[in-house]
N, C-alpha and C positions, 0 to 999 in steps of 0.2 A: 524403542527406548532410543530418544532423542537427547546424546548429551549437552549438545550446544550447537548454536545457531552464529554465522557471522554474516553481514552485509556490508559487501564492497562492488561499488560500481554496479549495481542491479542484479549481482549475480548474490545467491545464500549458498554460503557451503554449509551441512551440516553433516556433523560427527553421528554416527551411530554403531551404537555396541546391539550385537545380538550373541544372546547366549543359546546353547541346547545341551541336552544331556551329556554328548560325549565333546563337544568342542566351543572354545569362546570367542571370538575374535570381536575384532575393531576395526570399521572399514569408514572412508572418507568420502561423501560423495562430495565433487567437486564442480564449481559454474552449474547449478540448478536455477535455472532464472526462475525470479519473482514472477507471481502472478498479477493479476491486475489492480488488484485490491492491496496487495503489498505494496506497489509503486505508485499507488495515491498517497498510501499512507504514507511512503518515503517522502513525497515531491513533498505533501502539507509539512512535510516534520520543517523539511529545508526552505520553505515558505509559509513564513509564519503570518500574513496578510492574508493568506486564503488561496483561494481559485474556483471560478464557476466551471460548470461540466464542459462549455466549450475550450476552456484555457485546458485543462485538464485532457482532454482529448486531444489537439494541437500538439501540448508540449511533449506528452506520453506518446502520442502518434496508438494511441486506442482508438479503432474504428469499428462501428459506427459510433456515435457522439453518444445513441441511447444507451449504448452499455455502460461507460462512464456513468449516466443517471442511475441506470440500475442499480450500480456495483455501490454510488453513494449514499442512495435510499435506504442501502442495506446495511452499509457500516453507520448512519445514524441511527438506525433500528438496534443497532449492536452495542450503541453509546459509543463507538469511535473517533466518529467525527461530528460535528454541528454546521446543519445547514440553514441560511439567512437569507432574506433578501435587503442585499446592501450594493454598494457600488463595487462590481470587481476591480482589481489593480490591472487587471489586463484589456478593460473592454471600456467600451463608455455605457453610461445607464447602469438602472438597477438591473442585478444579475442577483439569481442564488448562488448563493458563497458556503463553499464549504473548508472548512478550518478542524485543523486536529483537534482534538479535547485532550488540554494538557491536564496528567493526574499529579498531585502533589503527594 
């Protein structure tokens, strides 16, 4: 059972409670690195104008760039981001720009 998660500087701290028939204990895992999908979501939440796959790959140092494309298409299917052809803030010309879906 995960009790809480906190993200700071690219790392997630998770507090986990484990209970068995004999003992109960609470353990805190510190500095669990975020996976690439979480890093992309965090970046897009900080950069509301969006970013293309190339910009995400460079800024987050995710190689190869195709990995960013695969992750972003999956996040789009899950309804977490949108992808649309427009001018990327970090590149010239039209690109497919990823933006975080904001739920109210």
